[in-house]
NUROVO-183256 format. One line per 2 residues: their letters; for each residue x, y, z of N, C-alpha, C. Coordinates in pm, 1 decimal. Example, Ala and Ser with C-alpha at 12.3 -4.5 7.8 and 13.67 -1.06 7.14 Angstrom:
NUROVO-183256
AS> 1319.0:-569.0:780.0:1230.0:-450.0:780.0:1320.0:-330.0:780.0; 1285.0:-225.0:708.0:1367.0:-106.0:714.0:1290.0:3.0:787.0
END
This chain:
NUROVO-183256
MK> 10876.0:16628.9:13495.1:10948.8:16605.8:13346.1:10820.3:16642.5:13242.5; 10842.5:16688.9:13108.5:10751.1:16730.5:13029.2:10714.7:16613.0:12948.0
GL> 10569.8:16595.3:12929.5:10525.7:16506.4:12870.7:10390.9:16486.7:12849.8; 10302.3:16423.8:12763.9:10184.4:16412.6:12744.7:10136.2:16298.5:12673.9
FV> 10032.6:16226.2:12776.8:10003.9:16089.8:12721.8:9915.3:16056.0:12605.5; 9900.6:16010.2:12505.2:9765.2:15998.5:12422.1:9757.4:15848.7:12390.5
TG> 9615.2:15882.5:12454.2:9505.7:15718.8:12422.9:9398.4:15730.6:12354.2; 9332.4:15647.4:12361.4:9210.0:15645.7:12293.8:9119.0:15620.4:12319.2
TD> 8978.8:15599.6:12264.3:8867.8:15522.2:12274.5:8900.2:15391.6:12238.3; 8969.8:15357.2:12198.5:8965.4:15225.0:12067.4:9040.3:15235.1:12001.7
TG> 9071.1:15087.1:11955.4:9190.0:15100.9:11882.5:9119.7:15159.3:11716.4; 9260.1:15210.8:11615.3:9180.7:15249.1:11514.7:9107.3:15403.4:11498.6
VG> 9139.9:15448.3:11610.8:9076.3:15588.8:11607.1:9149.9:15728.9:11557.9; 9302.0:15693.6:11546.2:9365.2:15830.6:11501.8:9494.0:15868.6:11589.2
KT> 9497.4:15782.7:11685.0:9646.2:15820.4:11798.3:9730.3:15828.3:11736.7; 9766.7:15781.4:11659.6:9922.1:15775.0:11598.3:9900.1:15935.1:11496.7
FF> 9850.1:15922.0:11417.0:9774.0:16043.2:11301.2:9773.7:16181.7:11403.5; 9719.3:16177.8:11533.3:9702.5:16291.8:11639.7:9816.5:16318.7:11680.8
SC> 9932.1:16245.5:11735.1:10035.8:16230.3:11765.9:10129.0:16299.7:11683.1; 10143.0:16250.8:11511.4:10252.5:16263.4:11462.8:10220.5:16449.2:11420.1
CL> 10101.9:16442.5:11423.3:10032.6:16626.4:11370.3:10122.5:16710.9:11496.7; 10103.6:16623.2:11622.4:10129.8:16693.0:11732.6:10274.9:16738.4:11722.4
IK> 10310.3:16629.2:11722.3:10466.2:16652.8:11751.0:10583.7:16701.1:11617.8; 10525.1:16661.5:11487.0:10553.5:16826.7:11363.2:10525.8:16975.8:11439.3
FL> 10416.4:17000.1:11473.2:10333.6:17133.3:11529.0:10476.6:17158.8:11612.6; 10482.1:17072.7:11751.5:10566.2:17174.8:11836.8:10711.0:17141.4:11799.5
KD> 10744.6:17077.4:11684.8:10898.8:17095.0:11653.5:10909.0:17202.0:11592.0; 10784.3:17245.3:11506.5:10795.9:17323.5:11422.9:10779.3:17499.5:11487.8
SG> 10741.8:17470.4:11620.6:10765.3:17572.8:11744.1:10880.0:17600.6:11805.6; 10966.9:17477.1:11772.3:11095.9:17481.8:11875.5:11124.4:17430.8:11926.0
ID> 11023.6:17351.7:11948.1:10982.6:17269.0:12115.3:11073.5:17076.1:12069.3; 11208.5:17080.0:12142.4:11283.8:16906.0:12068.3:11186.3:16808.4:12116.1
VL> 11058.4:16796.6:12076.9:11007.1:16664.5:12127.9:10995.3:16509.4:12066.5; 11029.2:16402.4:12149.1:11012.7:16296.9:12121.7:10901.5:16215.4:12109.7
GF> 10914.0:16137.4:11999.8:10753.3:16039.9:12003.6:10783.0:15906.7:12070.6; 10682.1:15862.9:12124.1:10743.5:15734.3:12221.2:10654.3:15595.9:12192.5
KP> 10588.8:15520.8:12154.3:10513.2:15389.4:12158.6:10599.8:15236.0:12233.2; 10572.8:15293.9:12383.4:10652.3:15162.3:12461.9:10617.2:15058.3:12433.5
VE> 10516.5:15032.2:12400.5:10479.6:14884.6:12339.5:10407.2:14854.2:12240.3; 10419.7:14841.8:12158.0:10297.1:14795.0:12028.0:10299.5:14639.5:11962.7
TG> 10195.2:14623.6:11918.9:10177.3:14484.4:11877.4:10182.1:14476.1:11707.1; 10110.1:14355.4:11683.3:10129.6:14356.8:11538.3:10210.0:14410.4:11450.8
CS> 10320.0:14376.6:11528.2:10522.6:14415.0:11401.4:10509.0:14270.2:11385.9; 10486.5:14314.5:11256.8:10503.9:14171.8:11152.0:10558.6:14176.6:11053.5
PV> 10709.9:14238.4:11010.5:10793.0:14259.3:11108.0:10785.2:14370.4:11139.0; 10733.2:14510.4:11126.2:10788.7:14639.3:11183.8:10698.2:14690.3:11263.8
CE> 10701.9:14794.4:11317.3:10616.1:14835.5:11432.6:10578.4:14956.3:11345.1; 10488.5:14977.7:11288.3:10421.7:15097.4:11195.8:10412.7:15212.2:11266.0
DA> 10374.1:15144.4:11390.5:10356.3:15351.3:11434.3:10491.7:15408.1:11519.2; 10534.3:15315.1:11575.0:10659.2:15334.6:11604.4:10756.2:15420.5:11524.3
KK> 10761.7:15335.1:11357.8:10802.7:15449.8:11288.2:10736.5:15576.7:11254.3; 10621.7:15575.3:11293.9:10547.5:15711.4:11187.6:10570.3:15798.8:11371.3
LS> 10593.9:15775.3:11436.4:10635.1:15817.3:11534.3:10759.4:15913.1:11544.1; 10854.5:15801.5:11514.8:10975.9:15815.7:11461.8:11025.9:15900.8:11386.0
KA> 10953.4:15913.6:11251.2:10978.8:15981.2:11170.5:10933.0:16161.6:11193.9; 10822.5:16144.6:11254.4:10791.7:16284.3:11291.1:10865.9:16359.0:11404.4
SG> 10963.7:16285.3:11472.1:11015.7:16372.3:11608.1:11210.6:16319.3:11503.3; 11193.6:16243.7:11417.0:11319.6:16274.0:11321.8:11466.9:16177.1:11434.2
VY> 11382.8:16126.5:11551.0:11469.4:16039.2:11630.3:11382.7:15882.5:11625.9; 11453.2:15789.8:11605.6:11409.5:15642.9:11614.8:11421.7:15590.6:11760.0
LE> 11273.7:15535.1:11798.5:11287.4:15536.4:11937.1:11229.1:15356.6:11935.0; 11262.6:15262.7:11934.7:11240.9:15100.3:11924.0:11129.5:15115.2:12072.6
PV> 11007.1:15073.8:12043.6:10935.7:14979.4:12137.0:11011.1:14904.6:12233.0; 11003.6:14944.5:12427.3:11041.1:14839.6:12518.6:11026.5:14732.2:12449.9
YS> 10859.4:14674.6:12413.8:10789.1:14556.9:12368.6:10751.3:14570.0:12215.9; 10799.6:14498.8:12110.5:10723.8:14472.9:12035.6:10695.4:14339.9:11986.1
LK> 10563.1:14346.9:11959.6:10502.0:14194.5:11953.3:10423.9:14185.1:11819.0; 10442.8:14072.9:11780.1:10407.2:14001.0:11635.3:10271.6:14010.7:11653.4
KP> 10176.8:13948.1:11726.6:10022.1:13935.2:11736.7:9939.4:14083.6:11732.1; 9870.4:14094.9:11679.1:9773.9:14242.6:11669.3:9682.9:14213.3:11762.8
LA> 9683.6:14161.4:11917.4:9639.6:14163.8:12025.6:9665.5:14227.5:12131.0; 9601.8:14247.9:12252.2:9601.8:14305.3:12376.7:9734.0:14256.4:12391.5
PS> 9829.0:14372.9:12446.6:9989.3:14302.1:12481.5:9972.0:14209.2:12562.9; 9909.0:14200.8:12674.0:9896.3:14105.0:12793.8:9809.5:13986.2:12716.3
VA> 9772.8:13928.7:12604.4:9733.4:13791.4:12523.8:9862.5:13764.6:12425.1; 9905.9:13888.0:12349.3:10026.5:13851.3:12255.8:10168.2:13816.0:12284.1
SE> 10212.0:13915.9:12442.1:10315.6:13831.2:12488.1:10311.9:13686.8:12566.1; 10151.4:13630.9:12598.9:10140.9:13524.9:12646.3:10178.0:13449.9:12524.8
LE> 10108.8:13466.8:12440.6:10120.1:13375.2:12323.8:10266.8:13300.2:12253.8; 10375.1:13439.4:12227.8:10486.5:13438.7:12205.6:10599.2:13412.9:12342.7
GL> 10522.9:13354.3:12468.1:10648.3:13324.5:12543.4:10697.2:13428.7:12629.9; 10667.7:13529.2:12607.3:10745.6:13669.6:12653.4:10703.6:13726.8:12779.8
NI> 10774.1:13736.1:12879.0:10741.3:13805.3:13030.9:10763.7:13921.6:12992.3; 10701.4:14046.3:13045.9:10645.0:14185.0:13006.8:10724.7:14211.9:13116.8
DV> 10820.0:14293.0:13137.1:10873.6:14354.0:13275.3:10781.8:14466.5:13291.6; 10684.9:14513.4:13401.5:10620.9:14674.3:13382.6:10713.9:14742.2:13496.2
ER> 10811.1:14710.0:13540.3:10949.8:14817.1:13609.2:11023.0:14872.9:13475.1; 11091.6:14756.6:13381.9:11127.6:14783.8:13252.0:11064.1:14908.2:13169.7
LV> 10930.9:14863.2:13194.6:10857.5:14933.8:13091.3:10836.6:15098.1:13110.0; 10802.6:15137.8:13251.2:10836.9:15261.0:13325.4:10930.2:15331.5:13341.1
DR> 11054.0:15275.1:13385.9:11159.2:15295.4:13410.3:11216.5:15405.3:13214.6; 11175.5:15276.0:13115.1:11207.8:15371.2:13000.0:11191.1:15480.9:12987.5
CR> 11024.4:15525.3:13032.4:10931.7:15606.5:12987.5:11002.1:15707.5:13052.0; 11025.9:15698.4:13182.5:11115.9:15806.1:13283.2:11234.2:15788.2:13235.5
EL> 11308.9:15739.5:13205.8:11457.6:15773.4:13153.1:11440.3:15926.6:13033.5; 11306.8:15874.4:12925.0:11312.0:15999.7:12812.2:11268.6:16098.6:12866.5
LS> 11157.4:16114.2:12986.5:11124.8:16181.4:12979.3:11202.5:16268.2:13112.5; 11302.8:16264.7:13142.6:11382.1:16295.4:13217.9:11500.2:16398.6:13123.7
RS> 11515.3:16310.6:13022.7:11586.6:16400.5:12918.2:11522.6:16504.3:12799.7; 11394.9:16504.8:12827.9:11375.6:16592.9:12616.8:11186.1:16517.8:12722.3
PV> 11164.4:16657.9:12653.1:10989.8:16613.1:12612.7:10950.7:16564.2:12521.6; 10827.8:16428.7:12586.7:10779.7:16322.9:12513.3:10670.7:16324.6:12523.5
VI> 10607.2:16273.0:12356.0:10499.6:16231.5:12345.5:10445.5:16089.3:12344.8; 10385.8:16018.7:12433.8:10393.9:15882.6:12471.2:10258.3:15847.1:12415.4
EG> 10218.9:15720.5:12341.8:10070.4:15670.5:12278.1:10089.4:15524.7:12360.3; 9999.8:15511.6:12423.0:9938.9:15381.9:12418.8:9907.7:15291.0:12286.4
AG> 9838.8:15182.0:12355.9:9791.9:15116.6:12217.6:9647.6:15070.0:12270.1; 9562.8:15093.2:12125.0:9470.0:15029.9:12209.7:9363.3:15169.6:12297.3
GI> 9268.7:15091.6:12316.8:9255.2:15181.5:12457.7:9272.2:15213.8:12604.6; 9238.1:15273.4:12708.9:9299.7:15290.1:12799.5:9339.3:15203.5:12919.5
MV> 9222.4:15094.6:12924.1:9207.9:14962.7:12998.1:9250.8:14873.8:12918.1; 9320.5:14860.6:12807.1:9374.0:14745.0:12720.9:9499.4:14699.0:12863.8
PI> 9520.5:14589.2:12837.0:9621.7:14533.8:12959.8:9739.3:14489.4:12873.0; 9856.6:14561.9:12985.9:10024.0:14535.8:12941.5:10026.5:14401.4:12991.9
TW> 9989.8:14366.4:13089.6:9994.0:14250.5:13169.6:9880.5:14243.3:13213.9; 9867.7:14136.2:13267.3:9737.0:14107.4:13355.5:9691.8:14152.7:13446.5
NF> 9758.0:14241.7:13484.8:9772.8:14332.5:13620.5:9796.4:14479.0:13607.2; 9838.1:14520.3:13483.3:9874.2:14620.5:13474.9:9792.6:14683.0:13336.0
TF> 9724.7:14806.7:13335.4:9683.8:14830.7:13166.2:9781.7:14935.0:13110.3; 9683.1:15021.5:13005.0:9780.0:15154.0:13009.4:9731.6:15269.5:13063.5
LN> 9633.8:15237.1:13173.2:9572.6:15327.4:13242.0:9653.9:15374.7:13354.0; 9714.7:15194.9:13383.0:9829.8:15231.3:13509.4:9940.9:15246.3:13476.7
LA> 9980.1:15265.3:13355.4:10105.7:15343.3:13311.0:10131.8:15465.8:13340.6; 10000.1:15553.0:13253.7:9957.4:15666.7:13232.2:9959.8:15759.6:13371.5
AS> 9898.8:15677.9:13462.0:9951.6:15691.1:13624.0:10085.4:15672.8:13676.2; 10157.6:15606.2:13642.6:10287.6:15587.2:13697.6:10377.1:15684.9:13651.2
LS> 10349.4:15737.4:13525.8:10402.7:15840.2:13471.7:10384.9:15987.4:13550.8; 10228.1:15991.8:13545.7:10162.5:16099.9:13615.8:10195.8:16227.3:13505.9
LP> 10110.4:16188.1:13372.0:10098.3:16245.4:13312.6:9988.0:16306.8:13235.0; 9968.3:16446.4:13233.7:9807.3:16472.9:13166.4:9787.2:16363.8:13045.9
VV> 9667.0:16371.2:12990.3:9606.7:16285.9:12873.3:9531.2:16341.0:12780.4; 9544.9:16322.8:12665.8:9468.9:16387.8:12551.0:9399.0:16192.4:12517.1
VV> 9231.5:16212.0:12486.2:9195.8:16105.3:12435.4:9100.6:16096.1:12305.4; 9195.9:16032.2:12211.3:9153.5:16064.7:12086.2:9036.9:15987.8:12072.2
AL> 8920.5:16007.7:11994.2:8824.4:15952.2:11994.3:8765.1:15970.6:11831.3; 8753.7:15837.5:11783.1:8678.3:15876.6:11604.2:8494.0:15861.6:11611.3
NK> 8476.5:15996.3:11564.6:8362.0:16069.7:11544.4:8253.5:15970.7:11440.1; 8192.7:15868.0:11506.3:8133.6:15767.9:11481.3:8012.8:15732.9:11560.4
LG> 7875.7:15640.0:11549.4:7785.8:15572.3:11614.4:7890.5:15505.4:11723.8; 7846.5:15530.9:11849.7:7916.8:15468.0:11971.7:8023.9:15593.4:12056.2
VI> 8079.0:15684.6:11954.3:8134.8:15718.2:12068.5:8127.6:15809.8:12195.7; 8006.0:15824.7:12206.9:7958.1:15876.8:12295.6:7975.3:15803.6:12451.3
NH> 7929.3:15683.1:12407.4:7948.9:15610.4:12506.9:8148.2:15557.6:12542.2; 8205.0:15523.2:12447.3:8340.5:15502.6:12443.2:8406.6:15628.9:12553.5
TL> 8376.1:15734.6:12534.4:8446.5:15868.4:12534.1:8413.4:15877.2:12670.2; 8309.8:15883.4:12734.8:8260.5:15897.1:12876.5:8328.7:15799.7:12910.0
LT> 8331.5:15613.5:12902.8:8367.4:15545.9:12982.2:8525.9:15578.6:12984.6; 8623.2:15622.9:12917.6:8778.4:15661.5:12915.8:8769.7:15799.7:12981.0
VN> 8732.9:15888.8:12932.3:8769.0:16016.4:13018.0:8735.5:15984.9:13174.8; 8587.5:15927.9:13237.9:8616.9:15825.0:13354.9:8684.7:15794.9:13419.4
AC> 8699.6:15676.9:13324.8:8845.4:15628.5:13380.8:8954.2:15723.4:13414.6; 8967.9:15785.5:13371.1:9103.8:15868.1:13338.6:9088.9:15924.3:13506.8
LN> 8985.7:16017.8:13537.7:8973.6:16116.3:13618.6:8965.2:16014.5:13766.3; 8922.7:15891.0:13727.0:8890.1:15848.8:13857.2:9025.9:15785.5:13914.0
AG> 9099.0:15737.9:13790.5:9210.9:15724.2:13838.0:9332.5:15870.7:13890.9; 9262.9:15961.8:13915.2:9354.8:16106.8:13944.8:9391.7:16179.7:13849.5
LE> 9400.6:16135.1:13723.2:9485.9:16200.5:13602.3:9462.9:16278.3:13542.9; 9488.6:16401.5:13520.2:9441.6:16563.3:13438.5:9417.8:16509.3:13283.2
VK> 9279.5:16509.3:13274.0:9228.2:16520.3:13098.6:9237.4:16657.8:13047.7; 9360.0:16678.7:12973.2:9335.2:16777.3:12891.0:9267.3:16843.7:12771.9
GV> 9145.4:16727.4:12747.0:9018.9:16703.2:12622.2:9066.5:16585.8:12589.0; 8947.9:16611.0:12502.1:8931.4:16505.5:12394.7:8938.3:16555.4:12264.6
VL> 8998.2:16452.3:12117.7:9022.7:16482.7:12028.1:8926.2:16414.6:11958.7; 8829.8:16490.7:11851.0:8722.5:16430.1:11817.2:8745.8:16420.0:11673.8
NS> 8821.4:16285.1:11600.1:8905.1:16244.8:11518.8:8770.2:16280.2:11384.7; 8751.3:16377.9:11350.9:8633.1:16373.6:11184.7:8657.6:16409.9:11077.3
FQ> 8823.9:16284.7:11024.8:8800.3:16292.5:10886.8:8754.2:16259.3:10782.1; 8655.2:16206.2:10811.4:8553.0:16117.1:10757.2:8384.3:16102.3:10802.3
KF> 8338.3:16086.4:10757.3:8152.2:16079.5:10846.5:8155.3:15934.0:10802.0; 8090.0:15890.6:10855.3:8073.0:15737.2:10920.7:7906.6:15715.8:10874.6
DE> 7885.9:15738.1:10995.4:7721.1:15703.5:10956.9:7641.7:15871.8:11059.6; 7529.6:15818.4:11057.3:7436.8:15986.6:11069.7:7483.1:16076.3:11198.8
SF> 7556.6:15991.4:11307.3:7570.7:16064.4:11451.3:7698.0:16146.3:11424.9; 7776.6:16170.1:11298.5:7858.2:16231.5:11266.6:7835.5:16404.9:11344.3
GT> 7715.9:16437.1:11237.5:7734.1:16554.0:11304.3:7632.9:16656.2:11453.2; 7623.3:16521.0:11459.3:7591.2:16570.9:11667.9:7663.6:16506.9:11752.4
NL> 7795.3:16396.7:11709.0:7841.0:16378.9:11832.7:7936.9:16490.0:11940.9; 7963.7:16608.6:11840.1:8032.8:16711.3:11924.1:7965.1:16706.7:11996.8
YS> 7890.2:16790.2:11976.9:7780.5:16924.2:12077.1:7672.3:16775.7:12166.0; 7643.9:16673.6:12129.9:7641.8:16560.4:12251.0:7756.8:16513.1:12376.5
LR> 7865.4:16510.1:12301.1:7979.4:16528.3:12406.1:8030.5:16618.3:12522.5; 8034.8:16730.4:12447.5:8047.0:16888.8:12496.5:7921.9:16901.1:12598.7
KL> 7819.8:16847.1:12565.1:7722.4:16849.0:12710.5:7748.6:16780.0:12815.4; 7783.6:16674.3:12771.9:7835.3:16587.3:12850.3:7958.2:16543.9:12985.4
LK> 8028.7:16636.0:12918.6:8180.3:16611.1:12947.6:8194.8:16753.8:13030.5; 8296.7:16763.1:13130.8:8382.4:16865.9:13166.0:8486.4:16881.1:13134.4
VP> 8540.8:16827.5:13001.7:8644.5:16864.5:12967.6:8634.7:16915.1:12814.8; 8752.4:17014.0:12763.3:8713.6:17013.0:12630.1:8698.8:16881.2:12537.2
VV> 8638.1:16958.8:12428.4:8622.5:16812.1:12302.1:8636.1:16916.1:12166.6; 8681.8:16908.6:12085.2:8748.4:16938.9:11972.5:8757.3:16868.1:11857.7
PF> 8695.2:16953.0:11765.2:8660.0:16834.9:11623.7:8873.9:16867.7:11594.3; 8880.7:16754.3:11515.1:9001.0:16741.1:11459.1:9003.7:16635.1:11278.7
FS> 9015.8:16744.7:11167.8:8954.1:16674.4:11050.7:9143.4:16643.6:10943.8; 9198.7:16744.1:11021.1:9340.1:16754.4:10929.8:9447.4:16769.2:11028.9
CK> 9579.3:16750.4:10970.9:9704.2:16797.1:11056.3:9664.6:16988.5:11069.5; 9635.6:17000.7:10958.0:9605.6:17164.0:10980.6:9578.3:17243.9:11077.9
DV> 9482.5:17120.8:11156.6:9396.5:17153.2:11254.8:9452.3:17174.6:11375.6; 9595.5:17127.4:11374.6:9612.0:17041.0:11533.3:9706.4:17169.6:11583.1
KS> 9693.9:17293.2:11522.7:9753.3:17448.3:11598.3:9597.6:17491.0:11682.6; 9506.2:17464.8:11669.2:9375.2:17473.3:11693.2:9329.5:17422.9:11858.0
VV> 9374.8:17317.3:11818.4:9354.1:17151.2:11858.2:9451.6:17220.4:12004.7; 9576.9:17248.5:11955.5:9699.3:17285.3:12066.8:9650.1:17390.2:12183.6
KE> 9597.8:17497.2:12097.8:9569.0:17611.8:12147.1:9456.8:17574.6:12201.1; 9315.9:17507.1:12215.7:9184.8:17485.6:12309.0:9266.5:17381.5:12402.2
LE> 9314.5:17292.4:12413.4:9368.4:17212.1:12470.8:9431.0:17268.4:12581.7; 9502.4:17380.5:12532.0:9624.0:17428.9:12626.3:9754.4:17320.6:12662.0
LL> 9796.5:17292.7:12516.8:9887.7:17182.8:12546.8:10051.2:17201.2:12555.1; 10011.1:17352.4:12474.6:10150.6:17397.9:12449.3:10223.2:17411.3:12575.1
EI> 10171.0:17467.9:12689.9:10177.2:17506.0:12828.5:10303.0:17361.4:12834.3; 10271.1:17216.6:12856.5:10253.6:17147.3:12910.8:10425.4:17135.4:12858.1
FL> 10415.4:17152.3:12730.9:10577.0:17113.3:12684.2:10689.4:17276.0:12704.9; 10626.4:17414.5:12764.3:10709.4:17496.9:12777.3:10710.4:17525.9:12901.5
Q> 10654.4:17469.9:13016.0:10700.1:17468.5:13135.1:10793.6:17414.7:13231.5
END
């Protein structure tokens, strides 16, 4: 199965933006890739991330679970009286991966619970997909990124690298976070300012090979 799992250090760190840039680059490179967000919350009424991913790939894919409350899926589903079927979720992802390369995007961070017994880390592990971690270049990113990367590695996942989203300077840590993360991590860490940088990200993290193998 050809695919990539895009996770983040937190919510609002730029996962969807990076995923859309990546999908557009792959499409322009002749790779017919899909973008898929299997679970999305805060869909009231539109699932904005799924809509953006679909626009980038040219094919609309409805999330398996669309929840109204902007909360962790385990919480939102409980409040809405909905039972999330993990097997159905994994099967849908596998079905898409069996017929096309897919960029699958999680919601929030890697340890966000989809159900009380199943996180996005469990989903990525169930699919045996390599992972890219998107992190926002601001104070706190060192701790959040190390925790996320280590959680993935400890689960036996291949972490292709960290995309340090640096579209805006938030605080004084902006100029040192890239250096610090590269010193502390054994996986590649690349800066990402806009879609024009996606080509260099793909090259440094060797992402093209995933979709060509």
